[in-house]
C-alpha positions in Angstrom: 84.2 112.4 97.8 83.5 110.6 101.0 87.1 110.4 101.9 87.6 114.1 101.2 84.6 114.9 103.4 86.1 112.7 106.2 89.6 114.3 105.8 88.2 117.9 105.5 85.1 118.1 107.7 85.1 121.9 107.9 83.3 123.3 104.9 85.3 126.6 105.0 88.6 124.6 104.7 87.0 122.6 101.9 86.1 125.6 99.9 89.4 127.3 100.4 91.5 124.2 99.5 89.4 123.1 96.6 89.6 126.6 95.1 93.4 126.7 95.3 94.5 123.2 94.5 93.7 121.6 91.2 91.2 118.7 91.1 94.0 116.4 90.2 96.1 117.4 93.2 93.0 116.9 95.4 92.3 113.5 94.0 95.9 112.4 94.6 95.7 113.7 98.2 92.4 112.0 98.8 94.1 108.7 97.9 97.3 109.2 99.7 96.6 111.3 102.9 96.0 109.2 106.0 94.9 112.1 108.2 93.7 115.6 108.1 97.1 116.9 109.3 98.9 115.0 106.5 96.4 116.3 103.9 96.8 119.9 105.1 100.6 119.6 105.3 100.8 118.4 101.7 98.3 121.0 100.5 100.2 123.8 102.1 103.5 122.6 100.7 102.0 122.3 97.3 100.7 125.8 97.4 103.8 127.4 98.9 106.2 125.6 96.7 104.2 125.5 93.5 104.4 121.7 93.2 103.1 120.2 90.0 101.1 117.0 90.3 104.2 115.0 89.5 106.1 116.8 92.3 103.3 116.1 94.7 103.2 112.4 93.7 107.0 112.2 94.3 106.8 113.8 97.7 103.9 111.6 98.9 105.5 108.5 97.5 108.8 109.3 99.4 106.8 110.1 102.6 108.2 113.6 103.0 105.5 114.4 105.6 106.8 111.7 107.9 110.4 112.7 107.3 109.5 116.2 108.3 107.8 114.9 111.4 110.9 113.0 112.4 113.0 116.1 111.9 110.6 118.0 114.2 111.0 115.2 116.8 114.7 115.3 116.6 114.8 119.1 117.2 112.4 118.6 120.2 114.7 116.0 121.8 117.7 118.2 121.1 115.9 121.1 122.8 115.5 119.1 126.0 112.2 117.2 125.5 112.2 114.3 127.9 112.8 110.8 126.5 109.3 109.6 127.7 107.7 112.6 125.9 109.7 111.9 122.7 108.7 108.2 122.8 105.0 109.2 123.2 105.3 111.4 120.1 107.0 108.6 118.2 104.2 106.3 119.1 101.6 108.8 117.9 103.5 109.3 114.6 103.9 105.6 114.0 100.2 105.0 114.2 99.7 107.6 111.5 102.7 106.5 109.4 102.5 104.1 106.4 103.0 100.6 107.7 102.6 101.8 111.3 
């Protein structure tokens, strides 16, 4: 529960998410999410795509959140983001990324 409170400090978000996701989904996300952004991203994807717990486990184990982040970065660079700005974004994502 402490990790959940740390990840989701806003009680309104807590009530909304816990009412929509199953407890099993939440437990898995408590264990795997390294940031509030990651938790929310996986929660939203689970809700929008109707992921079962097995699907959520697969997506967290294959680090889909980080792959999506890299895709966003690639689009930003392709859209003319400066190399320095792109490197700064990569540095931020690496600190949040598993093994980073």
